C-alpha positions as CSV (number, residue, x, y, z in Angstrom):
1,M,-23.4,14.4,-42.8
2,G,-19.9,15.3,-43.8
3,T,-16.4,14.5,-43.1
4,S,-15.7,16.9,-40.2
5,I,-15.8,16.0,-36.6
6,S,-18.8,17.3,-34.6
7,W,-17.3,18.6,-31.4
8,P,-20.6,18.8,-29.5
9,A,-21.0,15.1,-30.4
10,V,-17.6,14.4,-28.9
11,V,-18.5,16.2,-25.7
12,V,-21.9,14.4,-25.4
13,S,-20.3,11.0,-26.3
14,T,-17.7,11.6,-23.6
15,V,-20.4,12.3,-21.0
16,V,-22.3,9.2,-22.2
17,G,-19.1,7.1,-21.9
18,M,-18.4,8.3,-18.3
19,A,-22.0,7.6,-17.4
20,I,-21.8,4.1,-18.8
21,A,-18.6,3.5,-16.9
22,G,-20.1,4.8,-13.7
23,V,-23.2,2.6,-13.9
24,W,-21.3,-0.5,-15.1
25,Y,-18.6,-0.4,-12.4
26,G,-20.6,1.5,-9.8
27,R,-22.6,0.4,-6.8
28,W,-25.6,-0.6,-8.9
29,G,-23.5,-2.4,-11.5
30,F,-20.8,-5.0,-11.4
31,V,-18.3,-3.5,-9.0
32,G,-18.6,-6.5,-6.6
33,V,-18.0,-9.0,-9.3
34,W,-15.1,-6.9,-10.7
35,R,-13.5,-6.6,-7.2
36,E,-13.8,-10.4,-6.7
37,L,-12.2,-11.2,-10.1
38,T,-9.4,-8.6,-9.8
39,G,-8.7,-8.7,-6.1
40,V,-8.8,-4.9,-6.0
41,T,-10.3,-3.9,-2.6
42,E,-12.0,-0.7,-1.7
43,E,-8.9,0.2,0.3
44,D,-6.8,-0.4,-2.7
45,S,-9.0,2.0,-4.7
46,A,-8.9,4.6,-2.0
47,R,-5.1,4.4,-1.8
48,V,-4.6,5.3,-5.5
49,G,-7.1,8.2,-5.3
50,K,-8.5,9.9,-8.4
51,R,-5.7,8.9,-10.8
52,P,-7.7,6.0,-12.4
53,F,-10.6,8.4,-13.0
54,A,-8.3,10.8,-14.8
55,V,-7.1,8.0,-17.0
56,L,-10.7,6.9,-17.6
57,L,-11.7,10.4,-18.6
58,V,-8.8,10.9,-21.0
59,S,-9.2,7.5,-22.6
60,I,-13.0,8.0,-23.1
61,L,-12.3,11.4,-24.6
62,V,-9.9,9.9,-27.1
63,T,-12.4,7.1,-27.8
64,A,-15.1,9.8,-28.5
65,V,-12.8,11.7,-30.9
66,A,-11.9,8.4,-32.7
67,L,-15.5,7.3,-33.0
68,A,-16.6,10.8,-34.2
69,A,-13.9,10.7,-36.8
70,G,-14.8,7.2,-37.8
71,C,-18.5,8.0,-38.1
72,A,-17.7,11.1,-40.1
73,I,-15.5,9.2,-42.5
74,V,-18.1,6.4,-43.0
75,A,-20.9,9.1,-43.5
76,G,-18.7,10.8,-46.1
77,F,-17.9,7.5,-47.8
78,F,-21.6,6.4,-48.0
79,G,-23.0,9.8,-48.6
80,S,-25.4,9.4,-45.7
81,D,-25.4,8.8,-42.0
82,P,-28.0,6.4,-40.8
83,I,-27.8,5.4,-37.1
84,W,-27.1,1.8,-38.0
85,L,-23.8,2.9,-39.7
86,D,-22.7,4.7,-36.6
87,L,-23.5,1.6,-34.5
88,A,-21.6,-0.5,-37.1
89,V,-18.6,1.8,-36.6
90,G,-18.8,1.4,-32.8
91,F,-19.2,-2.4,-33.1
92,A,-16.3,-2.7,-35.6
93,T,-14.1,-0.6,-33.5
94,W,-14.9,-2.6,-30.4
95,L,-14.4,-5.9,-32.2
96,G,-11.2,-5.0,-34.1
97,F,-9.4,-3.1,-31.4
98,S,-10.9,-3.4,-27.9
99,L,-12.1,-7.0,-27.7
100,T,-9.0,-8.5,-29.5
101,T,-6.5,-6.5,-27.4
102,L,-8.3,-7.3,-24.1
103,A,-8.6,-10.9,-25.0
104,Q,-4.9,-11.2,-25.8
105,H,-3.7,-9.4,-22.7
106,N,-6.0,-11.3,-20.4
107,A,-5.1,-14.6,-21.9
108,F,-1.4,-14.1,-21.5
109,E,-1.8,-12.6,-18.0
110,Q,-4.0,-15.6,-17.1
111,K,-6.8,-13.5,-15.9
112,P,-10.2,-15.2,-15.3
113,A,-12.4,-15.7,-18.4
114,R,-15.3,-14.1,-16.4
115,L,-13.2,-10.9,-16.1
116,T,-12.5,-10.8,-19.8
117,L,-16.2,-11.3,-20.4
118,L,-17.2,-8.6,-17.9
119,N,-14.8,-6.0,-19.3
120,S,-15.5,-6.9,-22.9
121,A,-19.2,-6.6,-22.4
122,Y,-18.7,-3.2,-20.7
123,Q,-16.5,-2.0,-23.7
124,L,-19.2,-3.2,-26.2
125,V,-21.9,-1.2,-24.4
126,L,-19.4,1.7,-24.1
127,F,-18.5,1.8,-27.8
128,L,-22.1,1.3,-28.9
129,G,-23.5,4.0,-26.5
130,M,-20.8,6.5,-27.5
131,A,-21.2,5.8,-31.2
132,L,-25.0,6.2,-30.9
133,A,-24.4,9.6,-29.2
134,V,-22.1,10.6,-32.0
135,G,-24.6,9.4,-34.6
136,L,-27.4,11.3,-33.1
137,L,-25.4,14.6,-33.0
138,Q,-23.1,14.4,-36.0
């Protein structure tokens, strides 16, 4: 409990986030559906190299810091830190920022609703998994 960020929680949350991304969009996840909906081929992915992974790592690290800070603030406000509060922070963050932003962009860019659903579901799992990691270690 407290209002400071737990840096070990940030590290573990980042690892959890990368693992979720790897499973979700990996060979055993939804990569085939994602490729079909986006039109991004394996050749396209090979051509851009590791740059998307660097963006992924940095964005997940920033998300981990934000979730850790949010969980710490909520714990300080309530004077306790039950896991459900951490999950609520993850859910509220996903709903208020991730889902709404993705839905807006995809609607205006006329992307398939299935792509919005696939990516939104991924982000929900990502935010909850990372918030859970923060909550367990904060």
